Biopython code that builds the backbone (N, CA, C, O; Angstrom):
import numpy as np
from Bio.PDB.StructureBuilder import StructureBuilder

atoms = [
    (1, "MET", "N", (35.792, 127.788, 35.346)),
    (1, "MET", "CA", (34.453, 127.765, 35.916)),
    (1, "MET", "C", (33.935, 126.366, 36.236)),
    (1, "MET", "O", (32.944, 126.251, 36.959)),
    (2, "PRO", "N", (34.558, 125.292, 35.732)),
    (2, "PRO", "CA", (34.037, 123.967, 36.092)),
    (2, "PRO", "C", (34.065, 123.715, 37.601)),
    (2, "PRO", "O", (33.154, 123.093, 38.146)),
    (3, "ALA", "N", (35.112, 124.200, 38.272)),
    (3, "ALA", "CA", (35.183, 124.008, 39.724)),
    (3, "ALA", "C", (34.061, 124.763, 40.419)),
    (3, "ALA", "O", (33.526, 124.297, 41.426)),
    (4, "THR", "N", (33.704, 125.919, 39.890)),
    (4, "THR", "CA", (32.608, 126.701, 40.460)),
    (4, "THR", "C", (31.296, 125.947, 40.319)),
    (4, "THR", "O", (30.473, 125.937, 41.235)),
    (5, "GLY", "N", (31.107, 125.318, 39.173)),
    (5, "GLY", "CA", (29.899, 124.526, 38.958)),
    (5, "GLY", "C", (29.833, 123.331, 39.892)),
    (5, "GLY", "O", (28.770, 123.001, 40.418)),
    (6, "LEU", "N", (30.980, 122.682, 40.096)),
    (6, "LEU", "CA", (31.018, 121.552, 41.031)),
    (6, "LEU", "C", (30.723, 122.006, 42.453)),
    (6, "LEU", "O", (30.020, 121.321, 43.196)),
    (7, "LEU", "N", (31.258, 123.156, 42.830)),
    (7, "LEU", "CA", (30.993, 123.690, 44.164)),
    (7, "LEU", "C", (29.515, 124.023, 44.324)),
    (7, "LEU", "O", (28.922, 123.729, 45.362)),
    (8, "ALA", "N", (28.916, 124.637, 43.302)),
    (8, "ALA", "CA", (27.484, 124.944, 43.361)),
    (8, "ALA", "C", (26.668, 123.666, 43.499)),
    (8, "ALA", "O", (25.705, 123.617, 44.264)),
    (9, "GLY", "N", (27.053, 122.638, 42.760)),
    (9, "GLY", "CA", (26.354, 121.363, 42.866)),
    (9, "GLY", "C", (26.506, 120.738, 44.241)),
    (9, "GLY", "O", (25.545, 120.205, 44.795)),
    (10, "ALA", "N", (27.719, 120.800, 44.798)),
    (10, "ALA", "CA", (27.961, 120.245, 46.131)),
    (10, "ALA", "C", (27.160, 120.993, 47.195)),
    (10, "ALA", "O", (26.624, 120.383, 48.120)),
    (11, "LEU", "N", (27.082, 122.306, 47.059)),
    (11, "LEU", "CA", (26.292, 123.095, 48.010)),
    (11, "LEU", "C", (24.800, 122.771, 47.896)),
    (11, "LEU", "O", (24.093, 122.722, 48.902)),
    (12, "THR", "N", (24.331, 122.552, 46.679)),
    (12, "THR", "CA", (22.926, 122.193, 46.485)),
    (12, "THR", "C", (22.622, 120.838, 47.115)),
    (12, "THR", "O", (21.598, 120.673, 47.778)),
    (13, "VAL", "N", (23.505, 119.877, 46.910)),
    (13, "VAL", "CA", (23.321, 118.551, 47.501)),
    (13, "VAL", "C", (23.379, 118.641, 49.025)),
    (13, "VAL", "O", (22.607, 117.973, 49.714)),
    (14, "THR", "N", (24.282, 119.457, 49.551)),
    (14, "THR", "CA", (24.375, 119.651, 50.998)),
    (14, "THR", "C", (23.069, 120.213, 51.544)),
    (14, "THR", "O", (22.578, 119.760, 52.578)),
    (15, "SER", "N", (22.509, 121.195, 50.854)),
    (15, "SER", "CA", (21.240, 121.775, 51.273)),
    (15, "SER", "C", (20.136, 120.717, 51.296)),
    (15, "SER", "O", (19.333, 120.666, 52.228)),
    (16, "LEU", "N", (20.105, 119.886, 50.277)),
    (16, "LEU", "CA", (19.104, 118.821, 50.217)),
    (16, "LEU", "C", (19.293, 117.826, 51.360)),
    (16, "LEU", "O", (18.323, 117.436, 52.010)),
    (17, "LEU", "N", (20.528, 117.417, 51.605)),
    (17, "LEU", "CA", (20.791, 116.440, 52.667)),
    (17, "LEU", "C", (20.449, 116.992, 54.051)),
    (17, "LEU", "O", (19.905, 116.277, 54.892)),
    (18, "VAL", "N", (20.766, 118.252, 54.282)),
    (18, "VAL", "CA", (20.413, 118.877, 55.566)),
    (18, "VAL", "C", (18.898, 118.899, 55.726)),
    (18, "VAL", "O", (18.384, 118.659, 56.819)),
    (19, "THR", "N", (18.189, 119.184, 54.652)),
    (19, "THR", "CA", (16.734, 119.211, 54.709)),
    (19, "THR", "C", (16.177, 117.824, 55.018)),
    (19, "THR", "O", (15.350, 117.660, 55.914)),
    (20, "VAL", "N", (16.645, 116.826, 54.260)),
    (20, "VAL", "CA", (16.098, 115.472, 54.385)),
    (20, "VAL", "C", (16.443, 114.825, 55.729)),
    (20, "VAL", "O", (15.595, 114.177, 56.344)),
    (21, "PHE", "N", (17.677, 114.998, 56.180)),
    (21, "PHE", "CA", (18.113, 114.308, 57.391)),
    (21, "PHE", "C", (18.124, 115.179, 58.641)),
    (21, "PHE", "O", (18.332, 114.667, 59.741)),
    (22, "GLY", "N", (17.907, 116.478, 58.497)),
    (22, "GLY", "CA", (17.893, 117.371, 59.647)),
    (22, "GLY", "C", (16.526, 117.979, 59.891)),
    (22, "GLY", "O", (15.883, 117.696, 60.901)),
    (23, "ASN", "N", (16.085, 118.811, 58.969)),
    (23, "ASN", "CA", (14.842, 119.542, 59.163)),
    (23, "ASN", "C", (13.598, 118.661, 59.136)),
    (23, "ASN", "O", (12.739, 118.782, 60.010)),
    (24, "VAL", "N", (13.491, 117.784, 58.155)),
    (24, "VAL", "CA", (12.259, 116.997, 58.000)),
    (24, "VAL", "C", (11.995, 116.098, 59.209)),
    (24, "VAL", "O", (10.872, 116.092, 59.713)),
    (25, "PRO", "N", (12.979, 115.341, 59.694)),
    (25, "PRO", "CA", (12.680, 114.533, 60.888)),
    (25, "PRO", "C", (12.275, 115.384, 62.100)),
    (25, "PRO", "O", (11.362, 115.017, 62.839)),
    (26, "LEU", "N", (12.948, 116.504, 62.296)),
    (26, "LEU", "CA", (12.562, 117.375, 63.408)),
    (26, "LEU", "C", (11.189, 117.982, 63.185)),
    (26, "LEU", "O", (10.417, 118.146, 64.130)),
    (27, "HIS", "N", (10.882, 118.315, 61.940)),
    (27, "HIS", "CA", (9.571, 118.887, 61.636)),
    (27, "HIS", "C", (8.459, 117.878, 61.941)),
    (27, "HIS", "O", (7.419, 118.239, 62.492)),
    (28, "ARG", "N", (8.688, 116.615, 61.581)),
    (28, "ARG", "CA", (7.699, 115.572, 61.905)),
    (28, "ARG", "C", (7.481, 115.497, 63.414)),
    (28, "ARG", "O", (6.348, 115.363, 63.877)),
    (29, "TYR", "N", (8.554, 115.584, 64.166)),
    (29, "TYR", "CA", (8.468, 115.533, 65.621)),
    (29, "TYR", "C", (7.721, 116.754, 66.162)),
    (29, "TYR", "O", (6.870, 116.629, 67.042)),
    (30, "ILE", "N", (8.039, 117.916, 65.638)),
    (30, "ILE", "CA", (7.410, 119.155, 66.097)),
    (30, "ILE", "C", (5.918, 119.170, 65.757)),
    (30, "ILE", "O", (5.110, 119.664, 66.543)),
    (31, "ARG", "N", (5.550, 118.630, 64.591)),
    (31, "ARG", "CA", (4.130, 118.598, 64.197)),
    (31, "ARG", "C", (3.280, 117.798, 65.174)),
    (31, "ARG", "O", (2.085, 118.061, 65.303)),
    (32, "GLN", "N", (3.866, 116.836, 65.857)),
    (32, "GLN", "CA", (3.121, 116.051, 66.837)),
    (32, "GLN", "C", (2.629, 116.915, 67.986)),
    (32, "GLN", "O", (1.658, 116.561, 68.655)),
    (33, "TRP", "N", (3.280, 118.032, 68.222)),
    (33, "TRP", "CA", (2.880, 118.904, 69.311)),
    (33, "TRP", "C", (1.515, 119.516, 69.069)),
    (33, "TRP", "O", (0.873, 119.968, 70.017)),
    (34, "ALA", "N", (1.055, 119.543, 67.831)),
    (34, "ALA", "CA", (-0.274, 120.097, 67.538)),
    (34, "ALA", "C", (-1.378, 119.213, 68.112)),
    (34, "ALA", "O", (-2.448, 119.709, 68.465)),
    (35, "THR", "N", (-1.127, 117.916, 68.206)),
    (35, "THR", "CA", (-2.147, 116.999, 68.712)),
    (35, "THR", "C", (-1.853, 116.522, 70.129)),
    (35, "THR", "O", (-2.709, 115.912, 70.770)),
    (36, "THR", "N", (-0.653, 116.795, 70.615)),
    (36, "THR", "CA", (-0.286, 116.415, 71.985)),
    (36, "THR", "C", (0.250, 117.652, 72.692)),
    (36, "THR", "O", (0.078, 118.773, 72.214)),
    (37, "SER", "N", (0.876, 117.448, 73.794)),
    (37, "SER", "CA", (1.483, 118.590, 74.482)),
    (37, "SER", "C", (2.944, 118.723, 74.059)),
    (37, "SER", "O", (3.554, 117.779, 73.555)),
    (38, "VAL", "N", (3.475, 119.895, 74.273)),
    (38, "VAL", "CA", (4.876, 120.163, 73.962)),
    (38, "VAL", "C", (5.732, 119.397, 74.969)),
    (38, "VAL", "O", (5.453, 119.397, 76.168)),
    (39, "THR", "N", (6.776, 118.746, 74.463)),
    (39, "THR", "CA", (7.617, 117.929, 75.328)),
    (39, "THR", "C", (8.643, 118.780, 76.071)),
    (39, "THR", "O", (8.908, 119.928, 75.713)),
    (40, "ASP", "N", (9.202, 118.188, 77.102)),
    (40, "ASP", "CA", (10.307, 118.847, 77.806)),
    (40, "ASP", "C", (11.481, 118.971, 76.847)),
    (40, "ASP", "O", (11.684, 118.106, 75.996)),
    (41, "GLY", "N", (12.229, 120.012, 76.978)),
    (41, "GLY", "CA", (13.376, 120.218, 76.112)),
    (41, "GLY", "C", (13.009, 120.737, 74.736)),
    (41, "GLY", "O", (13.807, 120.638, 73.803)),
    (42, "TYR", "N", (11.807, 121.293, 74.596)),
    (42, "TYR", "CA", (11.369, 121.765, 73.280)),
    (42, "TYR", "C", (12.220, 122.913, 72.767)),
    (42, "TYR", "O", (12.357, 123.082, 71.556)),
    (43, "ILE", "N", (12.789, 123.698, 73.653)),
    (43, "ILE", "CA", (13.620, 124.826, 73.212)),
    (43, "ILE", "C", (14.855, 124.307, 72.476)),
    (43, "ILE", "O", (15.239, 124.858, 71.444)),
    (44, "GLU", "N", (15.472, 123.257, 72.999)),
    (44, "GLU", "CA", (16.637, 122.681, 72.339)),
    (44, "GLU", "C", (16.267, 122.096, 70.975)),
    (44, "GLU", "O", (17.033, 122.204, 70.017)),
    (45, "ILE", "N", (15.096, 121.481, 70.896)),
    (45, "ILE", "CA", (14.637, 120.908, 69.623)),
    (45, "ILE", "C", (14.420, 122.014, 68.599)),
    (45, "ILE", "O", (14.831, 121.887, 67.445)),
    (46, "LEU", "N", (13.778, 123.092, 69.019)),
    (46, "LEU", "CA", (13.559, 124.220, 68.106)),
    (46, "LEU", "C", (14.879, 124.867, 67.699)),
    (46, "LEU", "O", (15.030, 125.292, 66.554)),
    (47, "GLN", "N", (15.830, 124.945, 68.619)),
    (47, "GLN", "CA", (17.137, 125.509, 68.289)),
    (47, "GLN", "C", (17.881, 124.627, 67.289)),
    (47, "GLN", "O", (18.559, 125.141, 66.400)),
    (48, "ARG", "N", (17.762, 123.300, 67.424)),
    (48, "ARG", "CA", (18.377, 122.396, 66.440)),
    (48, "ARG", "C", (17.745, 122.606, 65.072)),
    (48, "ARG", "O", (18.446, 122.641, 64.061)),
    (49, "TRP", "N", (16.402, 122.748, 65.036)),
    (49, "TRP", "CA", (15.724, 122.970, 63.763)),
    (49, "TRP", "C", (16.211, 124.281, 63.146)),
    (49, "TRP", "O", (16.481, 124.337, 61.946)),
    (50, "GLU", "N", (16.322, 125.317, 63.944)),
    (50, "GLU", "CA", (16.793, 126.615, 63.457)),
    (50, "GLU", "C", (18.221, 126.526, 62.923)),
    (50, "GLU", "O", (18.548, 127.154, 61.915)),
    (51, "THR", "N", (19.064, 125.756, 63.589)),
    (51, "THR", "CA", (20.440, 125.578, 63.121)),
    (51, "THR", "C", (20.455, 124.893, 61.757)),
    (51, "THR", "O", (21.132, 125.348, 60.836)),
    (52, "PHE", "N", (19.706, 123.797, 61.632)),
    (52, "PHE", "CA", (19.618, 123.113, 60.340)),
    (52, "PHE", "C", (19.047, 124.039, 59.268)),
    (52, "PHE", "O", (19.505, 124.034, 58.125)),
    (53, "HIS", "N", (18.046, 124.833, 59.643)),
    (53, "HIS", "CA", (17.433, 125.760, 58.684)),
    (53, "HIS", "C", (18.447, 126.803, 58.213)),
    (53, "HIS", "O", (18.501, 127.127, 57.027)),
    (54, "ALA", "N", (19.242, 127.322, 59.132)),
    (54, "ALA", "CA", (20.250, 128.319, 58.765)),
    (54, "ALA", "C", (21.302, 127.709, 57.840)),
    (54, "ALA", "O", (21.726, 128.347, 56.876)),
    (55, "ILE", "N", (21.722, 126.480, 58.129)),
    (55, "ILE", "CA", (22.717, 125.813, 57.279)),
    (55, "ILE", "C", (22.159, 125.598, 55.884)),
    (55, "ILE", "O", (22.832, 125.894, 54.897)),
    (56, "ARG", "N", (20.929, 125.084, 55.788)),
    (56, "ARG", "CA", (20.370, 124.811, 54.461)),
    (56, "ARG", "C", (20.121, 126.104, 53.694)),
    (56, "ARG", "O", (20.291, 126.141, 52.475)),
    (57, "THR", "N", (19.721, 127.158, 54.387)),
    (57, "THR", "CA", (19.495, 128.436, 53.711)),
    (57, "THR", "C", (20.803, 129.007, 53.173)),
    (57, "THR", "O", (20.851, 129.475, 52.035)),
    (58, "MET", "N", (21.854, 128.973, 53.972)),
    (58, "MET", "CA", (23.139, 129.517, 53.537)),
    (58, "MET", "C", (23.736, 128.707, 52.386)),
    (58, "MET", "O", (24.281, 129.280, 51.443)),
    (59, "THR", "N", (23.637, 127.378, 52.458)),
    (59, "THR", "CA", (24.189, 126.573, 51.369)),
    (59, "THR", "C", (23.391, 126.768, 50.086)),
    (59, "THR", "O", (23.971, 126.829, 49.001)),
    (60, "ALA", "N", (22.076, 126.867, 50.195)),
    (60, "ALA", "CA", (21.252, 127.096, 49.004)),
    (60, "ALA", "C", (21.526, 128.482, 48.420)),
    (60, "ALA", "O", (21.601, 128.637, 47.201)),
    (61, "LEU", "N", (21.673, 129.470, 49.269)),
    (61, "LEU", "CA", (21.955, 130.827, 48.796)),
    (61, "LEU", "C", (23.330, 130.900, 48.134)),
    (61, "LEU", "O", (23.482, 131.528, 47.086)),
    (62, "ALA", "N", (24.316, 130.268, 48.733)),
    (62, "ALA", "CA", (25.662, 130.268, 48.147)),
    (62, "ALA", "C", (25.652, 129.562, 46.790)),
    (62, "ALA", "O", (26.298, 130.023, 45.849)),
    (63, "ALA", "N", (24.921, 128.443, 46.684)),
    (63, "ALA", "CA", (24.818, 127.735, 45.404)),
    (63, "ALA", "C", (24.165, 128.624, 44.354)),
    (63, "ALA", "O", (24.610, 128.662, 43.207)),
    (64, "PHE", "N", (23.114, 129.337, 44.741)),
    (64, "PHE", "CA", (22.426, 130.228, 43.812)),
    (64, "PHE", "C", (23.352, 131.332, 43.322)),
    (64, "PHE", "O", (23.382, 131.633, 42.128)),
    (65, "VAL", "N", (24.106, 131.937, 44.232)),
    (65, "VAL", "CA", (25.038, 133.001, 43.853)),
    (65, "VAL", "C", (26.079, 132.466, 42.871)),
    (65, "VAL", "O", (26.394, 133.128, 41.883)),
    (66, "LEU", "N", (26.609, 131.283, 43.134)),
    (66, "LEU", "CA", (27.596, 130.696, 42.224)),
    (66, "LEU", "C", (26.989, 130.422, 40.849)),
    (66, "LEU", "O", (27.647, 130.640, 39.831)),
    (67, "ILE", "N", (25.760, 129.954, 40.806)),
    (67, "ILE", "CA", (25.098, 129.703, 39.519)),
    (67, "ILE", "C", (24.890, 131.006, 38.757)),
    (67, "ILE", "O", (25.055, 131.046, 37.538)),
    (68, "VAL", "N", (24.533, 132.063, 39.462)),
    (68, "VAL", "CA", (24.389, 133.377, 38.815)),
    (68, "VAL", "C", (25.731, 133.840, 38.262)),
    (68, "VAL", "O", (25.791, 134.380, 37.157)),
    (69, "ILE", "N", (26.800, 133.636, 39.011)),
    (69, "ILE", "CA", (28.140, 134.017, 38.540)),
    (69, "ILE", "C", (28.496, 133.225, 37.287)),
    (69, "ILE", "O", (29.027, 133.785, 36.328)),
    (70, "ILE", "N", (28.209, 131.928, 37.290)),
    (70, "ILE", "CA", (28.485, 131.096, 36.114)),
    (70, "ILE", "C", (27.688, 131.582, 34.913)),
    (70, "ILE", "O", (28.219, 131.683, 33.808)),
    (71, "ALA", "N", (26.412, 131.883, 35.131)),
    (71, "ALA", "CA", (25.561, 132.348, 34.036)),
    (71, "ALA", "C", (26.033, 133.698, 33.509)),
    (71, "ALA", "O", (26.025, 133.928, 32.300)),
    (72, "ALA", "N", (26.442, 134.587, 34.400)),
    (72, "ALA", "CA", (26.933, 135.897, 33.977)),
    (72, "ALA", "C", (28.219, 135.757, 33.178)),
    (72, "ALA", "O", (28.413, 136.454, 32.182)),
    (73, "ALA", "N", (29.099, 134.858, 33.609)),
    (73, "ALA", "CA", (30.352, 134.643, 32.887)),
    (73, "ALA", "C", (30.077, 134.047, 31.514)),
    (73, "ALA", "O", (30.738, 134.409, 30.540)),
    (74, "ALA", "N", (29.121, 133.150, 31.424)),
    (74, "ALA", "CA", (28.776, 132.550, 30.131)),
    (74, "ALA", "C", (28.137, 133.589, 29.216)),
    (74, "ALA", "O", (28.323, 133.546, 28.000)),
    (75, "GLY", "N", (27.395, 134.510, 29.789)),
    (75, "GLY", "CA", (26.753, 135.558, 28.998)),
    (75, "GLY", "C", (27.733, 136.563, 28.438)),
    (75, "GLY", "O", (27.451, 137.216, 27.433)),
    (76, "ARG", "N", (28.902, 136.696, 29.087)),
    (76, "ARG", "CA", (29.935, 137.621, 28.596)),
    (76, "ARG", "C", (30.769, 136.984, 27.506)),
    (76, "ARG", "O", (31.629, 137.637, 26.915)),
    (77, "GLY", "N", (30.524, 135.720, 27.236)),
    (77, "GLY", "CA", (31.255, 135.059, 26.172)),
    (77, "GLY", "C", (32.652, 134.632, 26.553)),
    (77, "GLY", "O", (33.512, 134.485, 25.684)),
    (78, "GLU", "N", (32.895, 134.429, 27.834)),
    (78, "GLU", "CA", (34.203, 133.947, 28.247)),
    (78, "GLU", "C", (34.403, 132.543, 27.697)),
    (78, "GLU", "O", (33.469, 131.743, 27.663)),
    (79, "PRO", "N", (35.620, 132.250, 27.267)),
    (79, "PRO", "CA", (35.860, 130.906, 26.730)),
    (79, "PRO", "C", (35.699, 129.851, 27.801)),
    (79, "PRO", "O", (36.078, 130.050, 28.955)),
    (80, "SER", "N", (35.140, 128.742, 27.409)),
    (80, "SER", "CA", (34.988, 127.625, 28.333)),
    (80, "SER", "C", (35.605, 126.391, 27.696)),
    (80, "SER", "O", (35.564, 126.242, 26.475)),
    (81, "PRO", "N", (36.175, 125.507, 28.500)),
    (81, "PRO", "CA", (36.804, 124.324, 27.925)),
    (81, "PRO", "C", (35.764, 123.353, 27.391)),
    (81, "PRO", "O", (34.668, 123.231, 27.938)),
    (82, "ASP", "N", (36.125, 122.664, 26.310)),
    (82, "ASP", "CA", (35.231, 121.634, 25.803)),
    (82, "ASP", "C", (35.488, 120.340, 26.569)),
    (82, "ASP", "O", (36.197, 120.357, 27.575)),
    (83, "ALA", "N", (34.935, 119.233, 26.123)),
    (83, "ALA", "CA", (35.041, 117.965, 26.839)),
    (83, "ALA", "C", (36.484, 117.508, 27.018)),
    (83, "ALA", "O", (36.784, 116.770, 27.956)),
    (84, "GLU", "N", (37.376, 117.932, 26.138)),
    (84, "GLU", "CA", (38.773, 117.517, 26.240)),
    (84, "GLU", "C", (39.634, 118.524, 26.963)),
    (84, "GLU", "O", (40.851, 118.354, 27.036)),
    (85, "GLY", "N", (39.025, 119.581, 27.505)),
    (85, "GLY", "CA", (39.760, 120.577, 28.254)),
    (85, "GLY", "C", (40.398, 121.660, 27.404)),
    (85, "GLY", "O", (41.182, 122.460, 27.914)),
    (86, "VAL", "N", (40.077, 121.701, 26.112)),
    (86, "VAL", "CA", (40.651, 122.693, 25.204)),
    (86, "VAL", "C", (39.707, 123.890, 25.148)),
    (86, "VAL", "O", (38.498, 123.731, 24.980)),
    (87, "LEU", "N", (40.272, 125.096, 25.291)),
    (87, "LEU", "CA", (39.434, 126.293, 25.235)),
    (87, "LEU", "C", (38.859, 126.473, 23.848)),
    (87, "LEU", "O", (39.544, 126.291, 22.841)),
    (88, "LYS", "N", (37.606, 126.829, 23.815)),
    (88, "LYS", "CA", (36.935, 127.069, 22.520)),
    (88, "LYS", "C", (37.222, 128.475, 22.050)),
    (88, "LYS", "O", (36.753, 128.877, 20.985)),
]
sb = StructureBuilder()
sb.init_structure("model")
sb.init_model(0)
sb.init_chain("A")
sb.init_seg("    ")
for serial, (resi, resn, name, xyz) in enumerate(atoms, 1):
    if name == "N":
        sb.init_residue(resn, " ", resi, " ")
    sb.init_atom(name, np.array(xyz, "f"), 0.0, 1.0, " ", f" {name:<3s}", serial, name[0])
structure = sb.get_structure()
């Protein structure tokens, strides 16, 4: 299960990075439309935002599912390796 935990962590970090470097900058740009007019090419901008949103949602959902699987496995009392890799 350690690899599953690492994968869940990597997916969570990916979701965060997509949000910070994809959605948030586009959201700042889109918010300007409330005080100005909508720019040319707005459909492409909205489609890029939707793509980033779909990626972050899927990575966050996959991370959550993996964490639930890890928690369920721990609740069943499956042996887990200690710090030295020896099963308890």
